[in-house]
Structure formats: C-alpha cells, structure tokens
DOVEX-612141 format. One line per field, with one value per residue (C-alpha): residue number from 0; residue in three letters; x, y, z. Coordinates in nm, 3 decimals. Each point is the difference from the previous one (the first is absolute). Last residue first. Layout:
<atoms>
k = c(NUM	...) $
r = c(ALA	...) $
east = c(X	...) $
north = c(Y	...) $
up = c(Z	...) $
</atoms>
This chain:
<atoms>
k = c(64	63	62	61	60	59	58	57	56	55	54	53	52	51	50	49	48	47	46	45	44	43	42	41	40	39	38	37	36	35	34	33	32	31	30	29	28	27	26	25	24	23	22	21	20	19	18	17	16	15	14	13	12	11	10	9	8	7	6	5	4	3	2	1	0) $
r = c(GLY	GLY	GLN	ILE	PRO	SER	LEU	VAL	ASP	ILE	CYS	ASP	GLY	ASP	ASN	LEU	THR	TYR	ASN	ALA	HIS	GLN	GLU	GLN	PRO	VAL	PHE	GLN	GLY	ASN	ILE	ALA	VAL	SER	PHE	PRO	ALA	LYS	ALA	GLY	TYR	GLU	ILE	LEU	CYS	GLN	LYS	LEU	GLU	SER	SER	THR	LEU	THR	LEU	GLU	LYS	GLY	ASN	ILE	ILE	ILE	ASP	MET	MET) $
east = c(3.814	-0.211	-0.091	-0.365	-0.119	-0.298	-0.352	-0.290	-0.323	-0.302	-0.362	-0.227	-0.337	-0.055	0.212	0.361	0.146	0.356	0.194	0.267	0.032	0.060	0.384	-0.004	-0.150	-0.345	-0.018	-0.352	-0.155	-0.277	0.266	0.360	0.276	0.374	0.220	0.335	-0.091	-0.211	-0.379	-0.159	-0.365	-0.075	0.302	-0.107	-0.352	0.139	0.193	-0.305	-0.215	-0.367	0.038	-0.152	0.051	-0.169	0.216	-0.103	0.286	0.097	0.319	-0.198	-0.378	-0.177	-0.271	-0.073	-0.053) $
north = c(4.992	-0.300	-0.327	-0.090	-0.196	-0.230	0.095	-0.239	0.198	-0.183	0.118	-0.205	-0.097	-0.314	0.025	-0.108	-0.167	0.092	-0.271	-0.093	0.358	0.149	-0.027	0.175	0.316	0.098	0.358	0.148	0.131	-0.261	-0.265	0.108	-0.251	0.044	-0.200	-0.179	-0.265	-0.131	0.020	-0.279	0.095	-0.345	0.032	0.348	-0.126	-0.290	0.246	0.223	-0.286	0.010	-0.313	-0.116	0.339	0.173	0.277	0.334	0.211	0.350	-0.104	-0.266	0.027	-0.256	-0.259	-0.280	-0.371) $
up = c(1.206	-0.032	0.156	0.047	0.301	-0.055	0.107	0.046	0.041	0.140	-0.016	0.224	-0.151	0.209	0.313	0.041	0.309	0.103	0.189	-0.257	-0.129	0.348	-0.005	-0.337	0.150	-0.134	-0.133	-0.002	-0.324	-0.019	0.046	-0.060	-0.070	-0.045	-0.234	-0.020	-0.083	-0.291	0.004	-0.206	0.058	0.142	0.234	0.110	0.068	0.205	0.221	0.037	0.130	-0.107	-0.213	-0.331	-0.157	-0.291	-0.145	-0.147	-0.135	0.118	0.179	0.186	0.020	0.214	-0.058	0.245	-0.023) $
</atoms>
C-alpha cells in the first residue's frame, strides 16, 4: 500500500502503477496528468511507476471563449 495526493486529496493505493491509480481515482478521458509538477504523456501512463508521497494533478480541458 502507498499513499499519494491526487488533486489535493490523499488516496491510499494498492498498486504503484499510474494507470491503475487513475482508474481507482475515476479519471474520465480526456485528461492530462502531471506528477510532482512534471507532465507525463498519455502513452507513458501504463508503464509509469508511482512513489509513496507523489503529488498527482489530473487536469481536464475547459471550454470557454
């Protein structure tokens, strides 16, 4: 088990895989991900390993004008 912060909320994970974390969080496409302030391309989500204490930001596009 590991603890991370995702969009300002603490979450305890059973897996260190980013993709699994996003599923547990309930992220809905389309979205972008930054970990500890660094953008992680979508094609790397399946292979990215999280560390205890990582801070994840899930950002969805906003339409406006």
